[in-house]
matplotlib code that plots the C-alpha trace (Angstrom):
import matplotlib.pyplot as plt

x = [23.8, 21.6, 23.1, 26.6, 25.5, 23.0, 19.6, 18.5, 15.1, 14.2, 11.5, 11.2, 7.4, 5.2, 5.4, 9.0, 10.1, 8.0, 9.7, 13.1, 12.4, 11.3, 14.4, 16.6, 15.7, 17.7, 20.5, 21.9, 19.6, 20.4, 17.4, 17.1, 15.1, 15.2, 14.6, 17.9, 16.3, 14.1, 17.1, 19.1, 16.2, 15.9, 19.7, 19.6, 16.3, 16.4, 12.6, 10.0, 6.5, 7.2, 8.4, 12.0, 14.2, 16.0, 19.7, 20.6, 19.2, 21.6, 20.3, 22.0, 23.8, 22.5, 21.0, 24.5, 25.5, 22.6, 23.3, 27.0, 26.5, 23.4, 22.4, 18.7, 16.6, 13.1, 11.7, 8.6, 7.8, 4.3, 3.3, 3.2, 6.9, 8.1, 9.3, 11.4, 12.9, 13.8, 15.3, 17.5, 18.5, 19.1, 22.7, 23.9, 21.9, 23.4, 21.9, 22.8, 20.6, 17.3, 14.5, 11.3, 8.9, 6.2, 4.2, 0.5, -0.2, -0.1, 1.9, 0.5, 2.5, -0.2, -1.9, -4.6, -6.5, -6.9, -6.7, -9.6, -10.6, -11.3, -7.9, -5.6, -3.7, -3.6, 0.1, 0.7, -0.5, 2.2, 2.7, 5.8, 7.6, 7.1, 8.5, 11.6, 12.2, 11.6, 13.9, 16.7, 19.0, 17.6, 16.0, 15.1, 12.1, 9.4, 6.7, 5.5, 1.7, -0.6, -2.5, 0.4, -0.9, 2.3, 1.2, 0.6, 3.9, 5.7, 3.9, 5.4, 2.0, 1.9, 1.3, 2.0, 2.7, 3.3, 6.4, 5.6, 8.1, 8.8, 12.1, 12.4, 15.5, 13.7, 11.1, 13.6, 15.9, 12.9, 11.6, 15.0, 15.4, 11.9, 10.6, 10.5, 8.5, 5.9, 6.0, 5.1, 6.2, 4.4, 5.5, 3.6, 4.7, 1.8, 3.4, 0.8, -2.1, -0.4, 0.4, -3.1, -4.6, -2.7, -3.7, -7.4, -8.3, -7.5, -10.7, -12.8, -11.3, -12.4, -16.0, -15.8, -14.7, -17.6, -20.1, -18.8, -18.9, -22.6, -23.3, -23.9, -23.2, -21.3, -23.9, -23.4, -19.6, -19.6, -21.6, -19.3, -16.1, -17.5, -18.8, -15.7, -13.5, -15.7, -15.1, -11.3, -11.3, -13.1, -10.8, -7.7, -8.9, -9.3, -5.7, -4.4, -4.2, -5.2, -8.2, -6.5, -4.2, -7.2, -8.3, -5.2, -3.3, -2.6, -6.1, -8.9, -6.5, -5.4, -8.9, -10.3, -7.5, -7.9, -11.7, -12.1, -9.3, -9.3, -5.5, -5.8, -5.4, -7.8, -10.5, -9.9, -10.4, -13.8, -14.9, -14.2, -15.8, -18.9, -18.8, -18.9, -15.2, -13.6, -11.1, -8.3, -8.6, -8.5, -5.4, -3.6, -4.4, -3.3, 0.1, 0.9, -0.4, -3.7, -3.1, -6.9, -7.6, -5.1, -6.3, -9.9, -8.8, -6.8, -9.3, -12.1, -10.0, -9.4, -13.0, -14.3, -11.7, -12.8, -16.5, -16.7, -19.0, -17.5, -20.4, -18.5, -15.5, -17.6, -19.9, -17.2, -15.4, -18.5, -18.6, -15.0, -14.7, -18.3, -19.9, -22.4, -23.7, -22.5, -26.0, -27.2, -24.3, -25.2, -28.8, -27.6, -25.3, -28.0, -30.1, -27.4, -28.6, -26.6, -28.3, -25.7, -23.5, -19.7, -20.2, -16.7, -15.3, -16.6, -14.6]
y = [-11.3, -10.2, -12.8, -11.4, -8.3, -7.3, -6.2, -2.7, -1.7, 2.0, 2.8, 1.3, 1.5, -1.5, -3.0, -2.0, -3.8, -6.8, -6.9, -6.5, -9.5, -11.6, -10.7, -11.4, -15.1, -15.4, -12.8, -9.8, -6.7, -3.0, -1.1, 2.7, 4.9, 8.6, 9.9, 9.7, 9.3, 6.5, 4.8, 5.0, 3.5, 0.6, 0.0, -0.2, -2.1, -4.3, -3.9, -2.1, -1.8, -4.6, -7.0, -8.2, -7.6, -10.5, -10.9, -10.4, -6.8, -3.9, -0.3, 1.7, 5.0, 6.7, 6.3, 6.5, 3.6, 1.4, 2.4, 1.6, -1.7, -3.1, -4.2, -5.0, -2.3, -2.3, 1.2, 1.0, 4.7, 6.3, 7.8, 11.3, 11.2, 8.8, 11.5, 13.3, 10.0, 9.1, 12.6, 12.3, 8.7, 9.5, 10.8, 7.5, 5.2, 3.4, 1.9, -1.6, -1.3, -3.2, -1.4, -3.1, -0.8, -1.8, 1.5, 1.2, 4.8, 7.3, 10.6, 13.8, 16.7, 19.0, 19.7, 17.2, 19.3, 22.3, 20.8, 21.2, 17.9, 19.5, 21.2, 18.4, 16.1, 12.4, 12.5, 14.4, 11.4, 8.8, 5.4, 4.8, 2.9, 5.8, 8.1, 5.9, 5.9, 9.7, 10.7, 8.2, 6.3, 3.0, 1.0, -2.3, -1.4, -3.6, -3.4, -5.7, -6.1, -8.6, -9.6, -8.7, -7.4, -6.4, -7.7, -11.2, -11.2, -10.2, -13.0, -15.4, -16.4, -17.8, -15.3, -14.6, -11.6, -10.6, -9.0, -7.3, -6.0, -5.8, -7.4, -11.1, -10.6, -8.2, -10.8, -13.6, -11.6, -10.5, -14.1, -15.4, -12.7, -13.1, -16.6, -19.0, -21.9, -19.4, -16.8, -17.5, -15.0, -14.9, -13.0, -10.8, -8.6, -6.1, -3.7, -1.0, -3.3, -4.7, -1.3, 0.0, -3.1, -2.4, 1.3, 1.1, -1.6, 0.9, 3.0, -0.2, -1.3, 2.0, 1.3, -2.3, -1.1, 1.4, -1.4, -3.4, -0.3, 0.1, -3.5, -4.9, -8.6, -10.7, -10.5, -6.8, -7.1, -9.7, -7.3, -4.5, -6.5, -7.8, -4.4, -2.7, -5.0, -4.1, -0.5, -1.0, -2.7, 0.1, 2.8, 0.6, 0.1, 3.8, 4.3, 1.7, -1.4, -4.9, -6.3, -9.6, -8.0, -7.3, -10.9, -12.4, -12.3, -8.5, -7.7, -9.8, -11.4, -8.1, -6.8, -9.6, -9.3, -5.5, -5.6, -8.2, -7.5, -5.0, -5.2, -3.1, 0.6, 1.5, -0.8, 0.7, 4.2, 3.2, 1.4, 4.4, 6.9, 4.8, 5.0, 8.8, 9.7, 12.5, 11.6, 13.8, 12.2, 8.7, 9.4, 11.0, 8.1, 5.5, 7.1, 5.7, 6.5, 5.1, 5.3, 4.9, 8.4, 9.8, 7.3, 8.6, 12.2, 11.2, 8.7, 11.2, 13.7, 10.9, 9.8, 13.4, 14.4, 11.4, 12.0, 8.4, 6.7, 5.2, 5.2, 3.6, 5.9, 9.0, 8.1, 7.2, 10.4, 12.4, 10.5, 11.4, 14.9, 16.2, 14.9, 12.6, 10.2, 6.7, 5.1, 7.5, 6.6, 2.9, 3.6, 5.6, 2.8, 0.2, 2.1, 2.3, 0.3, -2.7, -5.0, -7.6, -9.7, -9.7, -7.3, -6.1, -9.3, -8.1, -4.9]
z = [-6.6, -3.6, -1.4, -1.8, 0.0, 2.7, 1.6, 2.3, 3.8, 4.0, 6.5, 10.0, 10.4, 11.1, 7.6, 7.0, 10.1, 9.1, 5.7, 7.3, 9.6, 6.7, 4.7, 7.7, 7.6, 4.4, 4.6, 6.4, 6.4, 6.7, 8.1, 7.8, 10.1, 9.2, 12.8, 14.6, 18.0, 16.8, 15.1, 18.4, 20.3, 17.8, 18.1, 21.8, 22.4, 19.3, 19.1, 17.0, 18.6, 21.0, 18.3, 18.4, 15.4, 13.9, 14.8, 11.1, 11.1, 11.5, 11.7, 8.9, 9.6, 6.4, 3.0, 1.6, 3.8, 2.4, -1.2, -0.9, 0.9, -0.8, -4.2, -3.5, -1.9, -0.4, 0.3, 2.6, 3.1, 3.2, -0.2, 1.1, 1.9, -0.8, -3.3, -0.8, 0.3, -3.3, -4.0, -0.9, -1.9, -5.6, -5.4, -3.9, -6.2, -9.2, -12.4, -11.1, -8.0, -7.9, -6.0, -5.0, -3.2, -0.8, -0.6, -1.3, -2.3, -5.1, -5.5, -6.9, -8.3, -7.0, -3.6, -3.3, -0.8, -3.1, -6.6, -9.0, -10.6, -14.0, -14.3, -13.1, -15.5, -14.8, -15.9, -12.6, -10.6, -10.3, -8.8, -6.6, -9.4, -11.8, -9.1, -8.8, -12.5, -12.7, -9.9, -10.0, -12.4, -11.4, -14.3, -12.7, -10.5, -8.9, -6.3, -3.6, -2.8, -1.2, 1.9, 4.2, 7.6, 9.4, 12.8, 11.5, 9.6, 12.8, 14.6, 12.1, 10.6, 7.1, 4.2, 0.6, -1.6, -5.2, -6.7, -9.9, -12.5, -16.2, -15.5, -14.7, -12.6, -10.3, -9.6, -9.1, -6.9, -4.8, -4.5, -3.5, -0.8, 0.7, 0.2, 3.1, 4.5, 5.9, 3.1, -0.5, -3.2, -6.5, -9.6, -12.0, -15.0, -14.7, -12.3, -12.9, -12.1, -9.0, -7.7, -8.3, -6.7, -3.5, -3.6, -4.4, -1.9, 0.9, 0.6, 0.3, 3.7, 5.2, 4.1, 5.4, 8.8, 8.8, 8.0, 11.0, 13.2, 12.3, 13.3, 9.8, 9.2, 6.7, 3.9, 3.7, 3.9, 1.1, -1.0, -0.3, -1.1, -4.4, -5.6, -4.2, -6.4, -9.4, -8.7, -8.4, -11.7, -13.4, -12.0, -12.7, -16.3, -16.8, -15.6, -18.0, -15.9, -16.8, -14.9, -14.2, -11.6, -9.4, -9.4, -7.8, -4.5, -4.7, -5.7, -4.2, -1.7, -0.2, -0.4, 1.7, 4.3, 4.8, 4.7, 7.4, 9.9, 12.7, 12.4, 9.2, 9.8, 7.1, 8.5, 11.9, 10.5, 9.0, 12.2, 14.4, 12.0, 12.2, 16.0, 15.8, 16.2, 14.3, 11.5, 12.8, 16.3, 14.8, 12.7, 15.6, 17.8, 15.2, 15.0, 11.5, 8.0, 6.9, 3.1, 2.4, 3.6, 1.0, -1.6, -1.2, -1.9, -5.0, -6.2, -6.1, -8.1, -10.7, -11.1, -11.1, -13.7, -15.9, -15.3, -14.2, -11.8, -8.6, -6.1, -3.2, -3.5, -3.9, -1.1, 1.5, 0.5, 1.5, 4.9, 5.7, 4.3, 4.0, 7.2, 5.5, 8.2, 7.6, 8.0, 5.3, 3.1, 3.3, 2.3, -0.7, -1.8, -1.5, -4.0, -6.6, -9.6, -10.7, -13.2, -14.0, -11.8, -12.5, -15.4, -15.0, -16.5, -19.9, -20.0]

ax = plt.figure().add_subplot(projection="3d")
ax.plot(x, y, z, "-o")
ax.set_aspect("equal")
plt.show()
């Protein structure tokens, strides 16, 4: 059914435009940019951040325009703004729409900067798919996650992703719309595990960038990635996810990509923190959301609420928000006792 209508993409940031270009290889695409001035510039220049838009992409006039014209929808909006976007979109959405989000973040029904970990409820922390189900009449929801650095996708380099959903038709429609000779699309029914894989790897990428910024080599990075994945599995398990989701393309695959590439915004944040720059200056200079910073705040609330041990998350959080020197943080992490290799496979 998706090929009878254009596909809608909501969000014209780096990743949104990359997804739009991929989709445009197979069908017409309507791309929505909420800022009218930015939308007008995209229309006139046919470019986003120096990358040309595919001829099959049209800039939509409104969310209503997209909802009316499209059956298959891909929102790619930062997690901090996702709920407001969904609420604005909801009046135009129908139960027959399919929505596959590509946002690697979490939403909280409380202020993450002032919340008390002891008094929060984990029910107030939601994935983007849960938000869609809560705020709209859409039933068939999915998510997209994987090692998908936007710059490489725009450069037409080969890559792969995972579409997760409880509905087979969501996976098949997403695969048909996105798959090409240079872009593989895998399916998975564990939507919670895939969403959390994409979310939790962000703070590990910050730590990896910091390691590189301090001059550490590949041995240290391999240790960080491996123990970071273990920590992701523990946190994911506590939130109800299956560990297998963390061992595939959207888990270890995305983790490797974001922990090893300067093209990753989260990696860049960690690298520049290690070089002595201030977090607020880095975020202002990047100009786009680094979801790992928000993930750290939410993740720390989760593990503190559960009374769980997540040494990497807790230590990197102190570096970003409590001025713990990065070299001191590395020493603390190296002292953390781990007696068994791959013990997380037994949980």
